[in-house]
N, C-alpha and C positions, 0 to 999 in steps of 0.2 A: 544443776544450776539453772535458774529461770532464764528465759530468752526475752520475754515480753514483760515490761514493767508498766503497770497502769495505775495512775493516781488521780484521785479526786482533787479538786482545787481548794475551795474555801473550807477552812477547818482542817486541812490536810497538807497540801503542798505550799499554800500561800501564808504570808505573814499576817499579823493582825490588821495591818492597813491594806490587805489584799494585794500586796506586791509580791513579786518573785525575787527572792534574795539572790545575791550574786553567788553565794555558796550553792544554792539549789541549781542555778543555771549551769555552774561548773560541773556539778555532779551528773546532771543529765547529759551534758556534752561528752563527758568522759565515758559515760555508759554507752552512748552511741558510738563513740570512737573505738570502744572495745568490742564492737560487733553486736551489741544488744539493741533492742527497739524499745522506745519509750512512747507512752500514749497518755493523754489527758482524758479523764472521764468526768464530766461535769453536768450539772443541771442547767448551766448557762447556755446561751446560744453561741454557736461557733463564731459568729461575727464578733460577739462580745469579747472573746478571748483570743482573737487573731493577733492582737498586739503582744500578748504574753507569749504566744507561740513564736512570734518573730524574734523575740529576745533570746530564745533558746538557740536559734540559728542552726538548727539541725532538723532534718525531716522527722516529724513525729506523727503518731496517730492522734485522731481527735474524735472523741465520743461526746456529743453535745445533747442538750435537752433530755438528760437522763436516759439516753439510749435511743432517743427518737431519730438520731442521725449518727452514722458512723463514717468517718473519713479516713482513708488509708494514708500512710506517710507520704505517698506520692501525690496526694491531693484528690484522689478519686473518691466520690461518694459510693460507698459499698453497701449501705443499708439505710432505709428511712421508713418511718411509720407515722400514721396520722390518726387523730381522733375521728371517729365516725361523724359525718356531716350533721346528722340529726341531733347528736349530742352537742356539737358546737352551737348549733342554732338555738338550742335550749339553754345552754350554759351562759351565753352572752346576755340573755335576758333574765337570768336567775337573780332574785334579790339577794344582795350581799349583806351580811350582818354589819352593824355600825363599826367602822374602823377596819374593815376588810376590803381589799382592792383586787379586782380581777385583771390579770395580765395574760396575754396570748402571744405565743411564738408561732410564726409561720416559717417557711424556708428561709426567708430573708428579712423579715420584719418583726418588730416588737410593738404590740398594740396594748393600750389600756383604755378602759372606759371611764375612768375617774382618776384624778391626780391628787397628790398630796406632797408636802415639802420633802419628805424622805425620798419618795420616788423621783422627784425632780432633781434632787441633789445627786442621786445615784446616776441618773441618766446623763446629768451634766458632766460627771467625771468619766463615764464609760465612753468608749469609742462607738458604742452601739446605742442609738438614741431611741427613746420611747416616743411613740406617736399617740396622742390623745384623740380618740375617735368615738363615734356613737356605736351602740350595739348593732344597729342596722348596717353600718359600714362593714363590720367584720363577720356578720352572721353567715356569710357564704364563703368565707376564707377557709383554706385548709389549715387546721391547727396541728402543729407538731406536739405542742403541749400547752396547758394552761398552768399558771401558778397564781395562787391566791395568797396574799400576804398582809400582815397587819396584826390586829388584836388576837392574841393566843386563844382566849376562850371562844371567841367567835369562830376561829378556824377549827377548833375541836368540834364544835357543834355542827359546823358545815361538813367536816369530814365524815361524821357519823351519818348525816343526812345523805350525802352523795354516795357513800359506800352502799347504802341500802337502795337508793334510787337507781344506781347504775351498776349494780352487782353483776359481775361477769362481763362488764363492758369497759370499766375504768379501774385503774389502780390509783388510790389516793393516799399519798404518804408524805411525811415531812422531810425536807432536806435541811431545814433549820427550824428552831422552835416557832419562828414567826412566818414560815413559808411552807404552804401546802401545795404539793405538786400533783397535777392530774395528768395521767398518761394513759394511752391505749392499754387495755388489759394485756398483761404478759410481756409488755415492752419495758425493758430496764437496761441499766448499764451492763448487766450480765449478758443480755441477748446481743448487745452491740459488741461487747468484747468477744463473744463467740463468733460473730461475723468477721471481726478483725482477725481472729485466730485462723478461721477458714481461709481468709484471703492470704494470710502469711504462711499457710500450711503448718500451723501449730495446733496444739490442743491445750486444754486447761492445765495439764501437767507442766506446761512451759510458762505459766502466768504467775507473776507476783503482783498483788493488788494492795493499794493503800487507801484507807477510807476512815471516815468518822461519823457519817450521818446515816439515817435510816434508808435513804435512797442509795446507799452503798452496800447494803446488806447482801442483796442477790449477787453482786459482783464479788464480794468477799467470800461468799459461799461457793461461787463458781471456781475461783482461783485455787490452785493447789497450794499456793504460798500466800495466805492472807496476812496482812499486817494492819492492825488497828491502832489508831492514834491514842495517846494517853488521854487526850481531851475528848475522846469520842463519847457519844451518848451511851448510857448504861444499857439501853435496849440493844445497841449495836454489839457491845461486848458480850451480852447474853446470847445474841443470835448466832454469833460465830465464836463459840467458847474455845475452839482449838487454835484461834488466831493468836499470833504473837503481838503483844502490846508494846509498841515502841514509843519514841519520845513525843513531846508536845509539838503540835503544828507550828506554834509561834516561837519555838526554840529550835527551828531547823530540824525537826524530827525526821523527815524523809531524807533530806540531804545528808544528815549525819549517818543514817542507817545505810544509805547507798554507799557512802564513802568508806565506812568501817566494816560493814558486813558483806558487801558485794564487790566493790572496786578493789579493796585491799586483797581479797581472795583471788580476784582475777589477775592482779599484779603478781601474786605469789605463784599462780599457776603458769604464768608466762615466763 
């Protein structure tokens, strides 16, 4: 039976309106109360999801920025990684295709060099606010990650360009069809889950992971018990063919699985 349960957020744990359902909160609490550990693994900044974590009202692990930072259930930062300064200085001045917007996460801030109504609407709803700045302002900041979002065709062209330009230095992958994530090479949710396992004296054999996006693939491949959402991208299902496909994210897929396949068995065992 797994000991550590790790879940992506958007497209996996959260509902269509990006909320945490009462059934999901109850399942996570019951899992913790049964002696297991739960962790969130997200491309979002840890500040952005702090309110979600508070609703769970149990100590949980937090993997943010696609593995750029790992936080133990007790709140200690146990791993962090940054994009090389020279690449940051180049990226913030790189011309973006029309309809593509550059965003940067540091340890505590979210910066953008250009705004648009969708970005403003998201920032308004989030507890984590975006700051509109000049490239010169952020060129010397330490970036945990960049994310570029907007026009899909523009992002695909940019992905191909950046993969070639920063080969061996950056990983460029999609977390959503309209969101391209730029991470230090080799840093992923999997590396952060591994750091969390080491902190908890566990191994990959103890891990069950839930995901739906391309930025979840390494984590799903790392975990001995991978679970892929019904709504996952086909590329994810193909990359982890041995994973069990469970319910749809927006129909309480993770909560239902935890309740019927995990918690019910724990109750029987006790």
